[in-house]
C-alpha positions as CSV (number, residue, x, y, z in Angstrom):
1,M,-158.6,207.8,103.0
2,V,-160.9,205.2,104.6
3,T,-160.6,201.8,104.2
4,D,-163.9,200.7,105.4
5,P,-166.4,203.5,103.5
6,I,-169.7,201.6,104.9
7,A,-168.5,201.7,107.8
8,D,-167.4,205.5,107.9
9,M,-171.4,206.1,106.5
10,L,-172.7,203.6,109.7
11,T,-170.9,205.3,111.9
12,R,-171.6,208.4,110.5
13,I,-175.3,207.9,110.8
14,R,-175.1,206.6,114.9
15,N,-172.9,209.9,115.7
16,A,-175.6,211.8,114.2
17,N,-178.4,209.6,115.6
18,M,-177.0,210.4,119.4
19,V,-176.4,213.6,119.7
20,R,-180.6,214.0,117.5
21,H,-178.9,215.7,114.6
22,E,-180.9,216.9,111.7
23,F,-179.4,215.2,109.4
24,V,-175.7,214.1,108.4
25,L,-174.1,214.4,104.7
26,I,-172.3,211.6,103.2
27,P,-170.1,211.0,100.8
28,W,-171.9,209.7,97.6
29,S,-170.7,206.1,96.2
30,K,-173.3,204.1,95.0
31,V,-173.7,201.5,97.2
32,K,-173.9,203.5,100.1
33,L,-176.7,205.4,97.3
34,G,-178.2,202.2,97.7
35,I,-178.2,201.1,101.3
36,V,-179.3,204.8,102.5
37,K,-182.6,203.9,99.9
38,I,-182.8,200.2,101.6
39,L,-183.4,202.8,105.4
40,K,-185.9,205.6,103.2
41,E,-187.7,201.9,102.7
42,E,-188.3,200.6,105.6
43,G,-189.5,203.8,107.4
44,F,-185.8,204.0,109.2
45,I,-184.7,207.5,107.7
46,E,-187.5,210.4,106.6
47,N,-186.4,211.1,103.5
48,Y,-182.4,211.5,101.6
49,E,-181.6,213.7,98.9
50,V,-178.0,213.6,96.5
51,V,-176.5,217.4,96.8
52,K,-174.1,217.6,94.0
53,G,-171.0,219.8,96.5
54,R,-167.5,221.2,95.4
55,P,-165.4,218.0,95.8
56,G,-167.8,215.7,94.9
57,R,-171.7,214.8,95.2
58,V,-173.0,214.2,99.1
59,I,-175.8,212.0,100.4
60,K,-178.2,214.3,102.6
61,V,-179.7,211.6,104.6
62,Y,-182.9,213.6,107.1
63,L,-182.7,210.7,110.4
64,R,-185.9,210.2,111.2
65,Y,-187.5,210.6,115.4
66,L,-190.7,209.1,116.9
67,D,-192.9,210.1,119.6
68,K,-190.6,211.7,123.0
69,G,-187.4,212.5,120.3
70,Q,-185.9,208.9,120.3
71,P,-184.5,207.5,116.8
72,A,-185.7,205.5,114.9
73,I,-182.6,203.6,114.3
74,T,-181.0,202.4,117.8
75,G,-178.7,200.5,116.5
76,L,-176.7,199.6,113.5
77,K,-173.9,197.2,113.0
78,R,-171.7,196.3,109.9
79,V,-171.0,192.4,108.9
80,S,-168.8,191.7,106.3
81,K,-165.5,194.3,106.0
82,P,-162.7,194.7,104.0
83,G,-160.5,192.5,106.3
84,L,-162.5,190.2,106.2
85,R,-166.1,189.5,103.5
86,V,-169.0,187.3,104.8
87,Y,-171.2,185.6,102.7
88,V,-174.1,183.8,103.2
89,G,-176.0,181.3,101.0
90,R,-179.8,181.7,100.4
91,S,-181.3,179.6,103.4
92,E,-177.8,181.7,105.5
93,I,-180.3,184.7,105.4
94,P,-179.8,185.7,109.2
95,R,-183.3,187.8,111.1
96,V,-182.0,190.6,113.3
97,Y,-184.1,191.0,116.5
98,G,-186.9,188.2,115.7
99,G,-188.0,190.1,112.5
100,L,-187.6,194.1,114.2
101,G,-184.4,194.4,112.0
102,I,-184.0,194.1,108.4
103,S,-180.4,193.5,106.7
104,I,-178.7,194.2,104.4
105,V,-177.2,192.3,102.1
106,S,-175.5,192.9,98.3
107,T,-176.9,189.9,96.0
108,S,-176.3,190.2,91.9
109,K,-179.8,191.6,91.9
110,G,-178.8,194.9,93.7
111,I,-178.4,195.7,97.8
112,T,-181.7,194.6,99.2
113,T,-182.7,193.3,102.2
114,G,-182.6,190.3,103.4
115,Q,-186.2,189.1,104.0
116,K,-186.3,190.3,99.7
117,A,-183.4,188.4,99.2
118,W,-184.8,185.1,100.6
119,K,-188.0,185.8,98.6
120,Q,-185.4,186.1,95.5
121,R,-184.3,182.7,95.9
122,V,-180.2,184.5,95.9
123,G,-177.6,185.1,98.9
124,G,-175.2,187.2,98.5
125,E,-172.5,189.7,101.1
126,L,-173.7,190.4,103.8
127,L,-173.4,193.9,104.4
128,C,-174.9,194.7,107.3
129,Y,-177.7,195.1,110.5
130,V,-179.6,197.4,111.0
131,W,-182.5,196.8,113.8
């Protein structure tokens, strides 16, 4: 049993990136699938697919590497945790590395990037940073 499934997902991606794996398997949930979709849209991963397995579904995330084998994701940081939730209003949504990274926010209109949440004029729970 994992107490923070999103942090577990980010750690799996971080560890697979460090050892240059082609893909990583993550237990499926709607929130994790939403985060993976954003990573795909923003170009941090190559692709993903939902695989129906024996105990349950998993998300197979194909990692992206740049020239000379450098990972496209250089950092992942969990912000809001089960013990300390972090909520931000529209005006408080942070920019990550001056716009080079993204913040992922869970809003009333779904899981989205910080920039899109700002344009939609909504705030929410600040899930993580990716750069």
